[in-house]
RORO-564802 format. One record per residue (C-alpha): x, y, z; residue number from 1. Coordinates in pm, 1 decimal, always signed. Layout:
X  Y  Z  NUM
...
//
This chain:
+10703.4  +12133.6  +5192.9  1
+10385.1  +12071.2  +5446.5  2
+10096.0  +12270.9  +5357.9  3
+9905.1  +12444.5  +5679.3  4
+9596.7  +12564.6  +5697.6  5
+9552.9  +12888.8  +5847.6  6
+9231.0  +13054.0  +6016.2  7
+9218.3  +13421.8  +5906.7  8
+9060.4  +13721.2  +6117.0  9
+9065.9  +14025.2  +5823.7  10
+8878.5  +14247.3  +6167.3  11
+8766.3  +14581.9  +6039.4  12
+8882.5  +14915.3  +5921.6  13
+9223.5  +14948.2  +5760.4  14
+9206.6  +14564.7  +5899.9  15
+9095.2  +14386.2  +5565.9  16
+9363.6  +14614.9  +5344.3  17
+9665.4  +14574.4  +5587.5  18
+9585.1  +14166.1  +5547.9  19
+9494.3  +14147.8  +5191.7  20
+9880.4  +14274.0  +5126.5  21
+10026.1  +14044.5  +5356.1  22
+9874.0  +13740.6  +5161.2  23
+10045.7  +13910.9  +4898.3  24
+10327.6  +13833.5  +5018.2  25
+10339.5  +13494.0  +5152.3  26
+10256.2  +13379.3  +4819.5  27
+10537.2  +13590.9  +4675.0  28
+10729.3  +13335.5  +4943.6  29
+10584.7  +13020.6  +4817.6  30
+10441.7  +12894.2  +5100.2  31
+10131.3  +12700.3  +5081.6  32
+9901.5  +12805.4  +5286.0  33
+9463.7  +12791.1  +5276.3  34
+9357.7  +13036.1  +5446.1  35
+9016.9  +12952.7  +5617.3  36
+8833.7  +13303.4  +5639.5  37
+8593.5  +13435.7  +5901.4  38
+8496.2  +13862.2  +5792.5  39
+8272.3  +13877.7  +6109.7  40
+8425.7  +13937.3  +6415.7  41
+8330.1  +14210.0  +6574.7  42
+8084.9  +14481.7  +6548.7  43
+8068.6  +14257.3  +6154.3  44
+8005.6  +13988.0  +6390.1  45
+7757.0  +14170.2  +6633.5  46
+7513.3  +14218.8  +6297.5  47
+7558.8  +13860.8  +6166.0  48
+7534.0  +13607.6  +6468.2  49
+7473.6  +13849.1  +6816.8  50
+7835.9  +13822.9  +6905.1  51
+8121.5  +13963.3  +6866.6  52
+8341.0  +13599.8  +6842.3  53
+8139.8  +13392.3  +6731.8  54
+8221.2  +13066.3  +6740.4  55
+8260.7  +12891.5  +6457.5  56
+8598.1  +13114.2  +6451.2  57
+8742.6  +12909.5  +6813.0  58
+8605.6  +12570.3  +6685.4  59
+8867.1  +12656.5  +6360.8  60
+9151.4  +12811.0  +6543.5  61
+9125.1  +12443.6  +6754.4  62
+9123.6  +12253.8  +6497.3  63
+9400.6  +12478.0  +6314.7  64
+9540.0  +12580.9  +6546.3  65
+9782.9  +12865.2  +6387.9  66
+9531.9  +13194.0  +6268.1  67
+9622.8  +13525.5  +6205.3  68
+9468.9  +13858.7  +6283.3  69
+9424.8  +14218.9  +6148.7  70
+9348.3  +14489.2  +6373.1  71
+8903.4  +14478.8  +6544.2  72
+8793.7  +14781.4  +6701.7  73
+8701.9  +14807.4  +7050.1  74
+8450.6  +15003.4  +7186.1  75
+8516.3  +15268.1  +7464.4  76
+8393.0  +15222.5  +7829.9  77
+8007.3  +15023.0  +7661.5  78
+8025.1  +14838.8  +7403.0  79
+8115.0  +14439.6  +7374.9  80
+8437.4  +14319.4  +7497.7  81
+8787.3  +14333.7  +7305.5  82
+8787.9  +14053.1  +7111.5  83
+9124.4  +14030.9  +7130.5  84
+9096.2  +13962.9  +7508.6  85
+8881.2  +13731.3  +7479.2  86
+9055.9  +13516.7  +7170.4  87
+9321.0  +13458.4  +7444.1  88
+9106.3  +13387.9  +7757.5  89
+8927.2  +13079.7  +7590.2  90
+9213.2  +12987.4  +7395.5  91
+9387.7  +12985.5  +7721.7  92
+9669.8  +13214.1  +7441.9  93
+9950.3  +13272.1  +7805.3  94
+10219.7  +13417.0  +7651.1  95
+10175.7  +13757.4  +7428.0  96
+10517.8  +13809.7  +7254.6  97
+10544.6  +14172.1  +7114.9  98
+10920.1  +14172.1  +6937.9  99
+11064.1  +14524.7  +6897.2  100
+11352.8  +14592.2  +6666.7  101
+11459.7  +14883.4  +6434.6  102
+11447.5  +14938.8  +6119.7  103
+11682.5  +15065.5  +5891.6  104
+11597.3  +15393.4  +5765.8  105
+11314.8  +15456.4  +5983.1  106
+11440.4  +15803.9  +6263.2  107
+11393.9  +15709.8  +6605.0  108
+11520.4  +15929.6  +6870.3  109
+11725.7  +15563.2  +6924.4  110
+11884.0  +15269.5  +6718.4  111
+12013.3  +14995.5  +6767.6  112
+11676.6  +14845.1  +7017.1  113
+11625.6  +14454.2  +7013.0  114
+11380.7  +14390.6  +7312.6  115
+11121.5  +14124.0  +7331.6  116
+10861.5  +14120.4  +7521.2  117
+10664.1  +13892.9  +7713.3  118
+10352.4  +13942.3  +7850.5  119
+10096.3  +13709.9  +8053.0  120
+9791.3  +13720.2  +7832.3  121
+9458.5  +13581.1  +8011.2  122
+9484.7  +13698.2  +8432.2  123
+9552.0  +13974.5  +8582.0  124
+9408.0  +14317.2  +8598.4  125
+9230.2  +14154.1  +8252.1  126
+9065.4  +13890.9  +8404.3  127
+8733.9  +14045.0  +8367.5  128
+8676.8  +13989.5  +8732.2  129
+8481.1  +14395.8  +8833.2  130
+8193.4  +14455.4  +8996.5  131
+8019.4  +14781.4  +9105.6  132
+7859.3  +14908.0  +9363.3  133
+7503.3  +15132.2  +9290.0  134
+7519.4  +15247.5  +9693.3  135
+7832.6  +15435.2  +9757.1  136
+7907.0  +15455.2  +9319.4  137
+8221.8  +15299.6  +9370.1  138
+8411.2  +15032.8  +9138.3  139
+8632.6  +14737.1  +9227.8  140
+8772.8  +14533.2  +8963.2  141
+8991.9  +14246.2  +9090.5  142
+9385.0  +14161.0  +9008.3  143
+9436.1  +13780.4  +8960.4  144
+9723.2  +13640.1  +8935.6  145
+9804.0  +13317.5  +8993.1  146
+10094.7  +13083.6  +9091.0  147
+10029.8  +12826.4  +8739.9  148
+9993.1  +13153.7  +8554.5  149
+10330.8  +13300.6  +8649.8  150
+10503.1  +13029.6  +8597.3  151
+10378.2  +12878.0  +8266.9  152
+10513.2  +13305.0  +8182.7  153
+10796.3  +13241.4  +8380.7  154
+10925.9  +12983.9  +8222.6  155
+10784.2  +13080.1  +7802.5  156
+11010.4  +13305.5  +7868.4  157
+11278.1  +13158.6  +7974.1  158
+11364.3  +12897.1  +7706.9  159
+11193.0  +13148.1  +7412.3  160
+11563.5  +13389.6  +7517.5  161
+11733.2  +13003.8  +7533.5  162
+11644.5  +12947.8  +7247.2  163
+11696.0  +13251.9  +7033.5  164
+12048.8  +13348.8  +7264.6  165
+11886.2  +13602.8  +7460.0  166
+12143.1  +13674.8  +7713.3  167
+11884.5  +13868.4  +7963.4  168
+11627.3  +13880.7  +8151.1  169
+11426.5  +14134.3  +8273.6  170
+11125.9  +14115.1  +8531.9  171
+10860.3  +14378.9  +8572.3  172
+10629.0  +14405.8  +8936.1  173
+10470.2  +14609.5  +9220.6  174
+10606.7  +14401.9  +9458.0  175
+10739.6  +14682.4  +9628.9  176
+10311.5  +14750.3  +9695.7  177
+10115.8  +14571.6  +9552.9  178
+10374.6  +14334.1  +9728.1  179
+10079.4  +13990.1  +9784.1  180
+9993.7  +13969.5  +9351.0  181
+10288.5  +14146.1  +9264.9  182
+10509.0  +13976.4  +9475.7  183
+10384.8  +13593.0  +9381.2  184
+10491.7  +13676.7  +9043.6  185
+10811.4  +13822.1  +9141.2  186
+10910.8  +13479.4  +9377.7  187
+10836.6  +13272.5  +9107.9  188
+11081.6  +13449.9  +8877.0  189
+11320.7  +13459.5  +9123.0  190
+11314.0  +13053.1  +9228.3  191
+11260.3  +13047.8  +8831.0  192
+11580.9  +13193.0  +8689.0  193
+11851.6  +13022.2  +8861.1  194
+11762.1  +12688.1  +8642.7  195
+11885.5  +12927.5  +8286.8  196
+12233.9  +13041.7  +8452.0  197
+12333.1  +13153.2  +8070.1  198
+12056.6  +13400.7  +8122.7  199
+12154.0  +13681.3  +8334.9  200
+11881.1  +13767.1  +8535.1  201
+11764.6  +14108.0  +8741.2  202
+11477.4  +14263.3  +8780.1  203
+11286.7  +14650.2  +8807.5  204
+10948.9  +14828.4  +9004.1  205
+10759.9  +14882.9  +8700.6  206
+10781.6  +15326.8  +8679.2  207
+11151.6  +15260.2  +8723.9  208
+11101.6  +15008.8  +8395.9  209
+10977.2  +15237.1  +8225.6  210
+11149.4  +15545.0  +8265.9  211
+11496.3  +15252.9  +8256.0  212
+11322.1  +15182.8  +7889.0  213
+11327.5  +15589.8  +7834.2  214
+11630.2  +15645.3  +7899.8  215
+11830.7  +15400.5  +7781.3  216
+11631.8  +15104.4  +7586.1  217
+11977.7  +14947.5  +7452.7  218
+12070.4  +14779.8  +7792.4  219
+11734.6  +14586.3  +7810.3  220
+11725.4  +14260.9  +7613.6  221
+11428.2  +14020.8  +7694.4  222
+11106.8  +14165.5  +7946.3  223
+10878.2  +13915.2  +8066.8  224
+10599.5  +14125.8  +8333.1  225
+10173.8  +14066.9  +8435.1  226
+9937.0  +14162.5  +8188.9  227
+9875.6  +14505.0  +8246.7  228
+10216.9  +14662.5  +8315.7  229
+10320.7  +14420.5  +8005.4  230
+9992.6  +14614.5  +7785.1  231
+10162.4  +14939.7  +7882.4  232
+10540.5  +14790.9  +7821.1  233
+10482.5  +14659.2  +7487.4  234
+10373.2  +15011.8  +7359.2  235
+10605.7  +15237.8  +7517.0  236
+10909.6  +14994.7  +7347.6  237
+10700.7  +14999.7  +6973.7  238
+10722.3  +15380.4  +6993.2  239
+11162.1  +15330.7  +7078.8  240
+11078.2  +15120.1  +6735.7  241
+10882.2  +15417.9  +6527.1  242
+10552.9  +15247.6  +6667.1  243
+10270.0  +15025.8  +6623.1  244
+10188.0  +15016.2  +6280.0  245
+10596.8  +14906.7  +6278.0  246
+10584.1  +14589.4  +6526.9  247
+10451.1  +14245.3  +6515.8  248
+10299.4  +14047.5  +6849.4  249
+10182.2  +13694.1  +6909.7  250
+9960.1  +13514.2  +7124.6  251
+10094.7  +13174.9  +7227.5  252
+9905.2  +12918.7  +7448.9  253
+9988.0  +12500.7  +7440.8  254
+9743.5  +12412.6  +7176.3  255
+9711.8  +12728.1  +6989.1  256
+9854.6  +13075.6  +6869.1  257
+9675.7  +13380.6  +6741.8  258
+9980.1  +13605.2  +6557.3  259
+9811.0  +13950.0  +6529.0  260
+9896.3  +14379.1  +6437.3  261
+9926.7  +14522.6  +6795.5  262
+9791.6  +14812.4  +6578.9  263
+9401.4  +14949.1  +6558.2  264
+9267.2  +14968.9  +6297.5  265
+9210.4  +15304.7  +6168.7  266
+8885.2  +15429.3  +6018.3  267
+9059.9  +15734.5  +5950.8  268
+9210.9  +15569.5  +5707.3  269
+9002.3  +15253.3  +5638.6  270
+8941.7  +15221.4  +5267.9  271
+9182.4  +15528.5  +5122.2  272
+9505.9  +15245.6  +5046.8  273
+9759.6  +15485.9  +5321.1  274
+9764.7  +15177.1  +5567.1  275
+10162.1  +15042.7  +5660.2  276
+10079.3  +14647.3  +5635.8  277
+10443.5  +14604.4  +5815.0  278
+10346.3  +14479.9  +6132.6  279
+10105.0  +14268.5  +5975.4  280
+10448.8  +14111.3  +5792.8  281
+10624.7  +14109.0  +6058.0  282
+10373.0  +13899.5  +6287.0  283
+10349.6  +13697.2  +5934.3  284
+10692.1  +13614.6  +6034.5  285
+10658.7  +13508.7  +6370.3  286
+10371.9  +13270.5  +6210.0  287
+10626.4  +13164.2  +5980.2  288
+10857.5  +13077.1  +6198.0  289
+10633.7  +12880.3  +6439.3  290
+10555.4  +12687.2  +6168.2  291
+10943.6  +12628.4  +6135.9  292
+10924.0  +12755.7  +5779.3  293
+11218.9  +12938.1  +5836.3  294
+11343.9  +12927.4  +5502.5  295
+11023.2  +13164.9  +5417.9  296
+11033.6  +13379.4  +5700.5  297
+11440.0  +13392.0  +5678.1  298
+11355.4  +13524.1  +5304.9  299
+11006.1  +13835.7  +5385.6  300
+11242.4  +13884.0  +5680.3  301
+11530.0  +14036.3  +5451.3  302
+11273.4  +14112.0  +5155.7  303
+11164.7  +14406.0  +5399.1  304
+11462.9  +14537.9  +5572.3  305
+11648.5  +14586.5  +5231.5  306
+11321.0  +14755.5  +5071.4  307
+11395.1  +14983.5  +5400.6  308
+11705.9  +15035.8  +5333.2  309
+11624.6  +15112.9  +4961.4  310
+11413.3  +15346.2  +5049.6  311
+11232.8  +15401.8  +4790.7  312
+10876.0  +15191.8  +4776.5  313
+10750.7  +15281.7  +5131.6  314
+10411.4  +15373.8  +5289.1  315
+10350.2  +15773.9  +5338.6  316
+10381.3  +15718.7  +5701.6  317
+10764.6  +15609.4  +5684.3  318
+10891.6  +15886.1  +5405.0  319
+10710.6  +15689.7  +5089.9  320
+10418.8  +15736.0  +4851.5  321
+10310.5  +15442.7  +4825.9  322
+9989.3  +15236.5  +4830.1  323
+9899.1  +14982.3  +5074.8  324
+9886.1  +14740.1  +4757.7  325
+10151.6  +14894.4  +4580.4  326
+10426.9  +14809.9  +4865.0  327
+10311.2  +14482.0  +4912.5  328
+10332.7  +14364.6  +4519.2  329
+10690.6  +14575.2  +4594.1  330
+10821.0  +14373.3  +4856.1  331
+10686.1  +14054.5  +4701.6  332
+10911.2  +14093.0  +4406.4  333
+11201.3  +14112.9  +4630.8  334
+11066.2  +13787.8  +4888.9  335
+11059.3  +13604.5  +4542.8  336
+11485.3  +13736.8  +4429.7  337
+11601.3  +13671.7  +4813.5  338
+11402.5  +13258.0  +4777.4  339
+11524.5  +13220.1  +4424.9  340
+11940.4  +13348.4  +4558.8  341
+11907.8  +13135.6  +4895.3  342
+11729.0  +12877.4  +4619.2  343
+12136.2  +12904.6  +4392.0  344
+12328.5  +12892.1  +4704.3  345
+12181.6  +12639.2  +4883.7  346
+12191.0  +12853.0  +5231.3  347
//
């Protein structure tokens, strides 16, 4: 088994608690990971280094090529720019991948939801191209969409779907109104789709797609879209399966990947041992698969599903009474049991 050095960014708020829980679970999976840990990001980075994202963090991720990240608080309106957005742009992590799938025992309005959202991660309205005319009091933001940016997220999504046996790809746009920019994205999607004849392709206008997802989510499989639309729709899809505390996320580029839970830092419950680490644990499963550790990923996933089916050792937000640490320990026990069973059977 290979040894890995992974950059670890615990974040703030509940970030360190859920990150510690993930480390407990991954130790049980016996994946030889050496963590290169950085606590000074976000507000802590501003206090210690005068920047929310110190260069040493970026250098570490570039060197290790893989990072696991907890939530980092982003100030509203004023203050420093989102660490998440900065990481994606500085490291060119153009593909945001958000699988949204039901967990057993978690009551939701829909069952058997199994969606994957692919969001372009570096351009669009989040390009950061903004101006304010003080005299006229006009604020402008430019939603920059490029042919290259569209092609590479579309290629990533189709290749991922092919590799994972998915059957349908839906491109989401607003080309009926925002004709040039999202029209470019749609044109590239239509042009690329015939290269993947085994994958059924269609496209939807974003507002119609939002309605369809809350009426018939079971009809959709893979969804690929631009940055802002993807941000909104991926949160919507998380709501279909129980909320942001249960779904994973990955930001992937050609040279590095940052795996992060997509929920907030929840400072109101930080330190109370109430946080549910499920989202970051599922994120770590994505990371293990990215590293090629499929057996360990399968063991953690099987153990997590088992724990949720039992329904006994869960955190309060999903009907249990466990602390963050106790949940992690119970899951770690099951990971060891699953791993040993795999060793005995050889499968």
